[in-house]
Every structure is written in structure tokens, then in C-alpha cells.
C-alpha positions in Angstrom: 21.8 20.6 37.4 25.3 19.0 38.8 26.8 15.6 38.3 28.6 13.1 41.3 32.0 15.0 40.6 30.7 18.7 41.0 30.7 19.6 37.4 27.3 21.0 35.6 26.6 18.1 33.2 26.3 19.7 29.4 22.7 19.5 28.0 21.8 19.7 25.0 17.5 20.3 24.4 15.7 19.8 20.8 13.4 22.5 20.3 10.6 22.5 17.7 8.5 25.2 15.8 5.8 22.8 16.4 4.8 19.2 17.2 6.0 16.4 14.4 9.2 18.3 13.4 11.1 15.6 14.5 12.2 16.4 18.0 12.2 13.1 19.1 13.5 10.8 16.3 16.6 13.6 16.1 17.0 13.2 20.0 17.5 9.8 19.5 19.8 10.5 16.6 22.1 12.7 18.6 22.1 10.3 21.5 23.3 7.6 19.1 26.4 10.1 18.1 27.6 10.9 21.6 27.5 7.1 22.7 29.9 6.7 19.4 31.9 9.5 20.9 32.5 7.5 24.2 30.3 9.2 26.2 28.0 8.1 28.3 24.3 10.0 27.3 20.9 9.6 28.7 17.1 10.7 27.1 15.2 13.2 29.0 11.9 14.8 28.2 10.1 16.2 31.4 6.6 16.1 29.8 5.3 13.5 27.3 1.5 13.4 25.8 1.4 10.2 24.1 -0.8 7.5 24.1 2.5 5.0 23.4 4.2 4.3 25.7 6.2 1.4 26.8 7.3 -0.3 30.0 10.8 -0.4 31.7 13.1 -3.0 32.9 11.7 -2.4 36.7 7.9 -2.0 35.5 7.2 1.0 34.9 5.5 2.8 32.0 7.2 5.9 30.1 6.7 6.9 26.7 7.4 5.0 23.5 9.7 7.7 22.2 11.7 7.7 25.4 12.1 4.4 25.4 13.7 4.4 21.6 16.2 6.7 22.7 17.3 4.9 25.5 17.8 2.6 23.4 19.5 4.6 20.4 22.0 5.9 23.7 22.6 2.5 24.7 21.0 2.5 28.4 18.2 1.2 29.8 15.1 3.0 29.6 14.1 4.3 33.3 11.2 6.3 34.7 13.4 9.4 35.4 14.0 9.7 31.2 10.0 10.9 31.2 8.8 11.5 34.5 5.3 12.9 33.6 3.6 10.7 31.0 -0.4 12.5 29.9 -2.1 10.1 28.3 -5.6 12.0 26.6 -8.6 10.5 27.9 -10.9 12.8 26.2 -10.7 15.9 24.3 -10.6 17.6 28.2 -9.1 15.3 30.6 -6.2 13.4 30.5 -4.7 10.4 32.6 -1.1 11.4 34.1 1.3 8.9 34.8 4.4 10.0 37.2 7.5 8.3 37.4 6.3 5.3 35.7 2.6 5.0 38.1 -0.8 6.5 37.7 -0.9 10.0 39.5 -4.2 10.8 38.6 -7.1 11.8 36.2 -7.4 15.4 35.7 -8.8 18.3 33.6 -6.5 20.0 31.1 -7.6 23.2 32.9 -6.6 22.0 36.4 -3.4 20.2 34.9 -2.0 23.6 33.0 -2.9 25.9 35.8 -2.2 24.0 38.7 -0.9 20.3 38.5 2.1 21.2 36.8 3.9 23.2 39.6 3.0 20.1 41.9 5.0 17.8 39.4 8.0 19.9 38.5 10.1 19.1 41.6 9.7 15.6 40.9 10.6 16.7 37.3 13.7 18.2 38.6 14.9 15.4 41.0 14.3 12.9 37.8 16.7 15.3 35.7 19.5 15.5 38.6 19.9 11.7 39.1 20.3 11.4 35.5 22.5 14.2 35.2 24.9 12.6 38.3 24.7 9.4 36.2 26.1 10.2 32.8 28.0 12.4 31.0 25.7 14.5 28.4 21.8 14.9 28.6 20.0 15.2 25.3 16.5 16.8 26.1 13.2 17.1 23.7 11.1 19.8 24.1 7.4 19.2 23.6 5.2 21.1 20.7 6.6 24.3 20.2 8.2 26.5 23.0 6.0 29.5 21.6 2.7 28.0 23.3 2.2 31.9 25.3 -1.1 30.6 26.3 0.8 28.0 27.8 4.1 30.0 29.1 3.6 30.6 32.5 3.3 27.0 33.5 5.5 24.9 31.3 7.9 22.7 32.6 9.1 21.0 29.2 10.5 23.7 27.2 12.2 27.1 28.4 11.3 26.6 31.9 13.3 23.1 32.1 15.8 24.8 29.6 17.0 27.1 32.3 16.6 24.7 35.2 19.5 22.2 33.1 21.5 25.5 31.6 20.8 23.5 28.3 21.9 25.0 25.1 19.1 24.8 22.7 18.6 23.9 19.2 15.4 24.9 17.3 14.2 22.5 14.6 11.8 23.7 11.9 10.1 21.2 9.5 10.4 22.4 5.9 8.4 19.2 4.8 5.2 21.1 6.1 5.7 24.3 4.3 6.4 27.6 6.2 9.6 26.6 7.7 11.1 30.2 7.8 8.2 31.7 9.2 7.9 29.1 12.0 11.4 29.1 12.6 11.8 33.2 12.7 8.2 33.4 14.5 9.0 31.3 17.1 12.2 33.2 18.0 10.2 36.6 18.3 7.0 35.1 20.2 9.9 34.1 23.0 11.4 36.4 25.7 14.6 37.9 25.8 16.3 35.4 28.3 14.7 32.8 26.4 15.9 33.6 23.0 19.4 33.7 24.7 19.3 29.9 25.2 18.7 28.8 21.9 21.9 28.6 19.9 20.9 27.9 16.8 18.8 26.7 14.1 18.6 23.4 11.8 15.7 22.9 9.0 14.3 19.4 8.6 13.0 16.9 6.4 14.2 18.4 3.3 13.8 17.3 0.0 15.1 18.6 -3.4 18.1 20.6 -3.9 19.4 22.2 -1.5 21.2 25.5 -3.2 17.6 26.5 -3.9 17.5 27.0 0.0 20.4 29.0 0.6 19.2 32.5 -0.1 16.9 32.1 2.8 18.9 30.4 5.3 21.3 33.9 4.2 18.4 36.0 4.9 17.4 34.3 8.3 20.4 34.1 10.0 21.3 37.7 10.6 17.4 38.5 11.4 17.3 35.4 13.5 21.2 36.2 15.5 21.9 32.6 15.4 23.6 30.1 13.1 21.9 27.6 10.9 24.3 24.3 12.0 22.8 22.1 9.3 19.5 20.9 6.9 18.5 17.6 7.4 17.8 15.6 4.2 14.4 13.6 4.3 15.5 10.1 5.1 13.0 7.5 3.4 12.2 4.2 5.2 13.8 5.0 8.8 11.1 2.2 10.7 11.4 3.7 13.8 8.8 4.3 16.5 6.8 7.4 15.7 6.8 10.1 18.7 2.9 10.5 19.4 -0.5 10.5 18.2 0.3 13.4 15.1 1.6 10.8 13.1 -2.2 9.4 12.8 -2.7 11.8 10.2 -0.1 9.9 7.8 -1.5 6.2 8.5 -2.2 4.1 6.1 -5.9 4.1 5.1 -7.9 1.7 3.4 -8.3 3.8 0.3 -4.4 4.5 0.1 -3.8 0.5 0.6 -6.0 -1.9 -0.6 -7.6 0.0 -3.6 -4.5 -0.8 -6.0 -3.7 -4.1 -4.7 -4.0 -6.5 -7.3 -6.8 -9.1 -7.8 -8.2 -11.2 -4.4 -8.1 -14.3 -6.5 -4.5 -14.2 -6.7 -3.5 -16.3 -4.1 0.2 -15.2 -4.0 -1.0 -11.2 -3.4 0.0 -9.3 0.2 -2.1 -10.3 3.1 -4.4 -7.4 4.2 -4.1 -7.0 7.6 -7.0 -4.4 9.0 -6.4 -2.7 12.3 -9.5 -1.1 13.8 -8.8 2.2 14.0 -10.4 3.4 17.5 -10.9 7.1 18.6 -8.7 6.5 21.4 -6.4 3.9 19.8 -3.1 3.4 21.8 0.2 1.9 21.0 -0.3 1.9 17.2 3.4 1.5 17.1 2.4 -2.5 17.6 1.8 -3.1 14.2 4.9 -1.1 12.4 6.7 -4.3 12.2 3.7 -5.8 10.2 3.7 -3.0 8.2 7.2 -2.9 7.1 6.8 -6.8 5.5 6.7 -6.9 2.5 4.4 -9.6 2.2 2.0 -7.2 4.0 -0.8 -4.3 3.3 -1.6 -3.2 6.5 -4.8 -0.4 6.7 -6.3 1.3 9.7 -9.9 0.4 9.0 -12.5 3.4 9.9 -15.7 2.1 8.9 -17.4 -1.5 9.2 -17.8 -1.8 6.0 -14.0 -1.8 5.2 -13.9 -5.3 7.5 -15.1 -7.7 4.6 -12.0 -6.8 2.8 -9.4 -7.7 5.2 -8.1 -11.1 5.5 -7.2 -10.4 9.3 -8.6 -7.8 11.5 -7.4 -6.9 15.1 -8.6 -5.0 17.8 -5.9 -3.0 19.2 -5.0 -1.1 22.4 -7.3 1.5 23.5 -6.8 4.2 26.1 -10.7 4.5 27.1 -11.7 0.8 26.4 -15.6 1.4 27.2 -16.0 4.2 25.2 -14.3 2.9 22.3 -16.8 -0.7 22.7 -19.8 2.0 22.5 -18.1 3.7 19.4 -17.7 0.0 17.8 -21.5 -0.7 18.4 -23.0 2.7 17.5 -20.7 2.8 14.4 -21.9 -0.8 13.4 -18.4 -2.6 13.9 -19.7 -5.4 16.1 -22.1 -6.5 13.5 -19.1 -6.4 10.7 -16.9 -8.2 13.3 -19.7 -11.1 14.0 -20.4 -11.6 10.3 -16.4 -11.7 9.5 -15.8 -14.5 12.2 -18.6 -16.5 11.1 -17.2 -16.6 7.6 -14.0 -17.7 9.4 -12.1 -14.5 9.6 -9.2 -14.3 11.4 -9.9 -12.2 14.9 -7.2 -10.6 17.0 -7.4 -8.6 20.2 -4.7 -7.3 21.8 -4.7 -5.4 25.1 -8.1 -3.3 25.2 -9.1 -5.4 22.1 -8.5 -8.9 23.9 -10.9 -7.0 26.6 -13.7 -6.1 23.9 -14.0 -9.7 22.6 -15.2 -10.8 26.0 -18.5 -11.7 27.6 -18.4 -8.6 29.5 -16.2 -5.4 31.0 -17.2 -4.2 34.2 -15.4 -0.6 35.8 -16.5 -0.5 39.3 -14.6 2.1 40.3 -15.1 4.7 37.2 -11.7 4.2 36.0 -13.0 4.6 32.3 -16.9 4.9 32.1 -17.1 8.4 31.5 -20.8 8.8 31.7 -21.4 5.7 30.1 -22.4 2.6 32.1 -20.4 0.6 34.7 -20.6 -2.6 33.3 -21.0 -3.3 29.6 -21.5 -6.3 27.2 -18.6 -7.3 25.4 -18.4 -8.7 21.8 -19.0 -12.3 23.1 -16.6 -13.9 21.1 -14.3 -15.4 23.6 -15.2 -17.1 27.2 -13.7 -14.2 29.3 -15.0 -11.3 31.8 -13.0 -8.0 32.8 -13.0 -5.9 35.4 -10.9 -2.7 35.4 -8.9 -1.8 38.6 -7.3 1.4 39.8 -4.0 -0.5 39.5 -2.3 -0.8 36.6 -0.1 -3.9 35.3 3.1 -2.9 33.6 5.5 -5.0 33.1 8.4 -6.9 30.2 7.5 -10.3 29.6 8.6 -13.5 28.2 5.9 -15.9 26.4 5.6 -19.1 24.8 2.2 -19.7 22.9 0.5 -21.9 24.3 -2.2 -22.5 21.2 -2.3 -23.0 17.5 -2.6 -19.8 16.0 -5.7 -19.5 13.4 -5.7 -23.2 13.6 -1.9 -23.7 12.3 0.9 -25.1 14.6 3.1 -22.5 15.5 6.9 -23.3 15.2 8.8 -20.4 16.5 6.4 -20.5 19.5 8.2 -18.0 22.0 8.0 -14.3 22.0 8.7 -10.7 24.0 6.8 -7.9 25.2 5.4 -6.1 27.7 2.1 -5.6 29.5 0.4 -1.9 29.9 -2.7 -2.7 31.1 -5.6 -2.2 33.8 -8.0 -4.7 34.7 -8.2 -8.4 35.8 -9.9 -10.8 33.5 -11.6 -14.4 34.4 -12.3 -16.8 32.4 -15.2 -19.2 31.4 -15.5 -23.1 31.4 -12.1 -24.4 29.8 -11.4 -21.8 27.4 -8.3 -22.0 25.8 -4.9 -20.0 26.6 -3.0 -17.5 24.2 0.6 -17.9 25.9 2.2 -18.8 29.2 4.5 -15.4 30.4 7.0 -14.9 32.5 6.8 -11.2 34.0 10.3 -9.7 34.5 11.5 -9.9 38.5 8.8 -11.9 38.8 9.5 -16.2 39.7 6.0 -17.5 38.7 4.7 -17.8 35.0 1.1 -17.5 34.3 -1.1 -17.7 31.6 -2.4 -15.0 29.1 -4.9 -14.3 27.2 -7.3 -16.7 25.4 -8.6 -18.5 21.9 -11.9 -19.1 20.6 -12.9 -23.1 20.2 -12.5 -22.7 16.6 -9.0 -21.5 16.6 -10.0 -18.4 14.5 -9.8 -15.7 17.5 -7.4 -15.0 19.8 -6.8 -12.2 22.2 -3.9 -11.2 24.3 -2.3 -8.8 26.8 0.8 -8.4 25.5 2.0 -5.2 23.2 4.9 -5.5 21.6 4.4 -8.8 20.1 5.2 -8.3 16.6 8.4 -6.5 17.2 9.8 -9.9 17.8 10.9 -11.5 14.3 10.5 -15.4 14.2 7.1 -15.0 16.4 5.9 -12.2 13.5 7.1 -14.4 11.0 5.4 -17.5 12.4 1.9 -15.4 12.6 2.3 -14.4 9.2 3.3 -18.0 7.8 0.3 -19.3 9.8 -2.3 -16.2 8.5 -1.5 -16.6 5.2 -2.5 -20.3 5.4 -5.6 -20.0 7.0 -6.6 -16.9 4.6 -5.8 -19.8 1.5 -2.6 -17.6 0.5 1.0 -18.7 -0.8 3.7 -18.1 1.8 6.0 -15.1 0.8 9.8 -15.6 -0.4 11.1 -13.4 1.6 11.0 -11.4 4.9 11.5 -8.0 7.0 13.9 -8.7 10.0 12.6 -5.5 11.5 14.1 -6.3 15.2 17.3 -7.4 13.9 17.9 -3.9 11.7 16.9 -2.0 14.6 20.3 -1.3 15.9 21.4 -0.9 12.3 19.1 1.7 11.8 19.8 3.8 14.8 23.0 3.9 13.1 22.0 4.9 9.5 19.9 7.7 11.4 23.0 8.9 13.3 25.1 8.6 10.2 22.7 10.6 8.4 22.4 13.5 10.7 26.1 13.7 11.5 26.7 14.3 8.1 24.0 16.8 8.2 24.7 19.0 11.0 27.9 20.6 12.2 28.1 18.2 15.4 31.7 20.1 15.6 30.0 23.4 16.1 27.4 21.6 18.6 30.2 19.8 20.5 31.7 22.9 21.3 28.4 24.6 22.8 28.9 22.0 25.4 32.1 22.4 26.3 33.1 18.6 24.4 35.8 18.2 22.3 35.1 18.9 18.6 38.0 16.8 17.2 36.5 13.8 19.2 33.8 14.1 16.6 36.0 15.3 13.3 37.8 11.4 14.0 34.0 9.7 13.7 33.4 11.3 9.8 
């Protein structure tokens, strides 16, 4: 891909031996390293499958990982960085978002055999635009490039590598075991012309004595016919956005988080926040800042009987709101939530969870019904009714809290976040509003969310609400008072430290990889990076 100056823009592609080997985080690290060296760099992922998404400044929807990578590169996120976003609706179908807007709902078979070919020109045009505006592109692959059953219609791994003439770095995750077999097997399953694109490999998430790894690396290097450019030690307490739903395998369960806590009667204990684990849970990164707080024990609640152990319960976002509402009822969560609110337990609904708290949800266009009735009763805990529509609202916002939270006055009442939702919500008689929000690039303010008459229940459409340090701390203060707990002595300043964490990640990777060799692959001056070490 040529830049506006007529030269091919150097591109580095990060490939992995499988999902969740660290491609997204490593792409962010390399972007920050190139940015620190003074280059204009941008991230790119042709196709991402994830229920974690973010809003761009112009109101488009992209994968959350690409938004983080843009932040690492110190550039504004744009839809071209992730032109195709796949949001699974079921095991067999997905919503397809193209250049940040809903494109359609398709089956997995139809997408992989036909639709990818329709969308590849858009992918290429998006890449060309980024390449024309930047000096380096760091491309993230998806899953493994050796998925031989999908190779013919692949647009995110080797086809994209050839289109961008990218040099490729193959990453293996030793934390999951079998790293050498995964690396070697990946290379063996690739076609010869694809193998030639891969210039080196690296091992990620290593723990222990690295000297014990060296014999394996020495054996692998001649067999794979490419060099090992580094071993990246496991980096603890990184607290940056996870790439996709795979990370939910390691999520905080009630059994892991709450069984070992101190006595319930101790008023200085951690506050227990329970996030209901919907089958189609979306944007679970909303709760990472809460989980990082030293005063919080956050767990994903999978059984209705565990609601009683939580101090505060959150109904999160959902990709399939009606299906997850049906699941709540079938599992008995509706009864458990009703009993909890009757006892005065604080309850929050975010996006789809907010819609579920209302009186009803209508789906006249069949956007999310998938065999269910097009109309469903909500939980009846807020005086709202929602109608799902074909048009998705995607906007970054600033807001001001309009209500007391859990009956407590709010001191730091402003916050930032974003909307990503289908549907319009109407309000019943005199409901309290949660906030007044200002959408980016729009003149008029609008009201958002709703609050119950006793102030113990509120809902909002705003994602990223808890990323805002001041609001999160105020929220926790009021929640602890509402639950009869003492105020904690300290807080983690997650947003303030975010840039420092990206620098920490970049420094960690810089010390672990042979960046000079990688720079040489790209035709860059290695001395520019030597001066940074």
C-alpha cells in the first residue's frame, strides 16, 4: 500500500498461534514504542470478532482493542482501524459492523463463504487511507493464520499480510503450554508463500528461569528457519483492556472472589459488587476499573442464589437483550433480583441491563428476537419502556449526574463515557433521570437513564462510566454508605495511570524483544531505537 509520497508504508503484522496469546496487547506495545521513537503510527485489524467495542470521536463503533491501540499510538481512533467488526449473536450468526455502522446480520457459513469477499475491498480501502496518513502501520491478525478450514476466505491474516506487504512476527503463548508445538505447527500448516512473510517468532507470557527455555529455542530456530526475537516475561497487574471474550475464561467468579473474604459483619471489609454473567454479556471491560480498586471485590454472578452475597448488583450490557432477559427468568434471577431490591440492595442496569429493568422491551423489526416473542415484559423495576430499532446509537458523551446515587448526594457528578445501543426508551409518570448528557458533535443536551423512587436502583445507557476516576470514587463512597460499610482509605487512579501503564508495557516489551532487528525488517534505522534503551 502506497502512501501519499509514493512509497510503500512499512507494516508490521503481529500474528499468533491462537486466540488470546497476547496479539492485541503486543500490538499496543509496539505502537507505543514506534510512537516514542517519533514515528506517526496507527493500528489496524481488518476483522475483529468481539463483544467489547468502543465509540470513535465521530460516532462509529470499533473493537475495544483497536481503541486501546490507537491510544497507545497517540492517535485518535477511527473506523478504518477496524473496518469489519463481528459481534456474535448466537453460535451460528453474528451482527456485522462495517466502518463503524451496522451492515447486517448473517450466518457464520454465509459470512465465511461469501460476505468476506464482498467486504475485502472496503478493508483494503481502509488500510490505504491509514497508510497514506501514517509512517508505520502495526497490523493485528486474528486467531491463528493456520486455520486451514478458513484459509480460502481469510481477510484478516495472510491475505492482509500480502496486501500490505507486511513483515510478520509470530507470537506463541507459553503460559498455556505447548508453545513450541504451536509455533512449529503453525509454520508447517502455512503455504510456502505465506511462510516467507514471517520473519521471526517470539514467546509471550513466560514465567520462571529463562535459561531453562534456551535449549528449546536453539532447537526451534533451525527447524522453523526464522530467528527468535525475544521472550516476553509475564507482566503482572497490567490492567489494560482485554481483547475479546476469551479472557472471560479467567474472570472473577463468586467462588474465587467471595468465599475467602473476611467476616460479613466487618464494616471495613471490601465491598462485594456482583455483575450478572449474561450468556451474551457485552462490554465487560466496563467493570475493569471497579475490579482494580483495592476496596472492591468484584465477581461475575452465575447463579441466582449468589445475588444474596453481593452488596451491589449490576446488570451489564448484552448483545442479545431479549435472549438474556429470557435467560434471567429461566434461571430464577428475576426472583432473586426482586427479593434483593425489596431488601434495599443497590441495583444498577447498564445499556441492555438498563432496558431489562423497565416495564417492557419491544422488538418490532426482529433485531434481537431470534425465535422469541417480539414483545417481552421487563423486570418492572423502573418506569421505562424500550423499543428496539434498526439504527444503532454510537456516541461519545460527557454527562452530569442528575440524581442522588443510592439515596446519597453525589459530589463529583460529572463523567465521560459512550453510548452503543439499539433502541429508544420512553418514560412513565415522573421518573427520576440519572443524568443529563451531551453527545459529542451535537448541540443539545438530552436526559439519560432512570432512577427508582427510593433511589436504590438506577439505569443508564452509558458505557465507560466507571473509567472516570472521580465518578467511580464517588460511586463507591455512596455505595459503601448505602451498604453500611466504612469508607476505604485509598483508591486506584485507573484513568490517570493509564498512559503510564502503556509506557510500562512498552518498556517491558522494548527490553524483551530485539526491536533493532524488527526495525531493520521495516527498513527503519535501528539506532533510533538503541538510543531509547
